[in-house]
VOMARDREN-211467 format. One record per residue (C-alpha): x, y, z. Coordinates in steps of 0.1 Angstrom, whole numbers, plus 5000, padded with zeros to 4 digits. Each point is the difference from the previous one (the first is absolute). Layout:
N
XYZ...
END
This chain:
270
500249975002502650255008502149914966497050114979498450275025496449874997498149675011500549754969500349664991501149835029502549694995499550054965501850345009502549855025501349724976501250204973501550255026501849735014501149854960501450374996501850005032501749684992500850044962501250325011503149835016500849874963498950284977498850385000497549974969497949674991497449954970496249885009497149854983497850255015497250174976500249664975496549915016498450344994501350054964499749634989496749945013500849735028498250035032496949805008497650294996500550014962498449684998497749985028496250064994499150165035503050254999499250084960496650065015500550175032499350314983502950125023504250025007500249574990502649975025497850165029496349905002499949995038498050314995497149935029502349855022502750305002496950235006499149755026504050045014499250365011498750095033496550044997499650375009501750084974498049794974497550274996502750254986502449804981498049814971503649774985497649854973499150364986503850114998501449714985497149994973501050344991503749934996499249684983497650164976502850304994502649804990498149804975499050264982503150094987500149624984500450084965498649674980500849944964498049974976501649654989499549895036498149695011497749975023502349815024502750214990498150305008499149865032503349935007501550304992497850135029501649795024503550074988499550395005498749955033502849745012503350244979498150285019499549935034501249655009503150024982501150335015499549885037502149714993502850224984499850205031500349685019503249904987501550294996499850085040500449695011503549994980501350345008499349995033503049754998501950224976499349714973498950134968497649814981499450024959496549904983500649964957496549855003499550355004501550134974497750254986500549884962499249665009496750115021498950224969500649704975498749745020496650255011499249934962499749674996497049804994499349795032499549694983503850054989501150105033498249775020501449664975498649685003497650125028502850095024500750275023502950184981499949774975502050174975502850065022500249695007500249904965502550284991502249855029499549594991503849974981501650235024498949855034499649655016496449874993499449935038499850395002498350074965497749795012499249975037496850115011500250375013500650025038499250355025503150175011500849795032498450115033500649735030497449715013502149925028497350025029502750245022498850254980496849985007500349925034502650335004497850244984496549895015501850045035501250384987496550094990498449875032502450185020499250294980496149965005500749965037501350375001497050195000502350294997501449864964499150274971498749734978496749955021499050354991500149904962498949624999497249795007501549825036497049745001500949894962503849995005499449775033498349794980502349974973503049945031497449745009499649814970503850054988498850214974497549824983497150255012501650224971498749804973502150124968503750104998500650395008502450034972500249804964500549635007502550005032498750185027497449765020499749975038503350025016501250264973497250225011500449975033503450124998499450314977497350115031503349985021501750224974497050244997500350045041503650054997499750214973497350225022502550015029502950104982499050284977496850115023498050114970497250265006497149864984496750224991496649854988
END
């Protein structure tokens, strides 16, 4: 949280932070494959019907659950869905559909535009902050503007060659990389499944909840957080962000929110 200056992606951040810390012992600059998913259509929401038809940012469809996390006294003044709808439609208004686009390419162009302008920006910020906190620099060749511009207008049927995520990229690299890399199933950025992590963040959040002066209690629904704790996170039914942040990560995120409020003491006016 300190490296990022605000609450982030829990262990998905810390794993990159630790990776950069250790690689810094051998190098000062490294290449990363970040942005290939955004540019070549690698995320599940490019293919999942529930995401495509959600009518909102496809990596963040837990709008009701997020609203319910707010302190009930604040809910009457904060309408998350209206704000999210405004940003979603404002972004889509900037998408230029070509006359030559098939209906599928037009649909995926919208999803791509949302992903490039929101999700990718978040990941690039994350990478930069986790690396630079360690005096380490990451370079993202897949984010080269010339490549991004070129791939933007490739029809979806070609981009998702053989019906696979990053199908075109896999095809291009088939004579360069071994098949076990080119053909392997996509896996999300690594997070921990170690039960010790759940136990640790659950204990941290429980202690925060027992502290009636914890600033998070003024903003969030204390009863809902207690329910999340009691169910080891399953009371929050969707991932918090993308495909990564489920129960333990949400608990860690809430701990970071409280830490951020304590460290920076922002003045919040409604």
